[in-house]
C-alpha angles and dihedrals in degrees: 000000000000125000091251091053092050091049091049090051093046090052093047093052092044089054091049091054099045098087094056091044090052091050092051092047091050092051092047092052093051100057117294115177124231091258090057090048093050091048092052091046091050092050091051090047092053091047091051090050092049090049090051093048094051089046088051095048090048092052092046091052091049090052093047093050090046090055092046091052092045095053097032095226139100113255 
């Protein structure tokens, strides 16, 4: 994937996430309580963990496939 393709994908995903971000920002500005804020932060934290885990699994699978191709055998 080239750098321009990565940048296009990043901008596309950013545009997709902007409506929910705008709603959260509006709600936060109009008087969210601490409980609401902690709930939102927890959801973002869990989403970040899920993203990292999926990224990690994808990289591990790529490494496993590369080893399989290099040795020509099933692990």
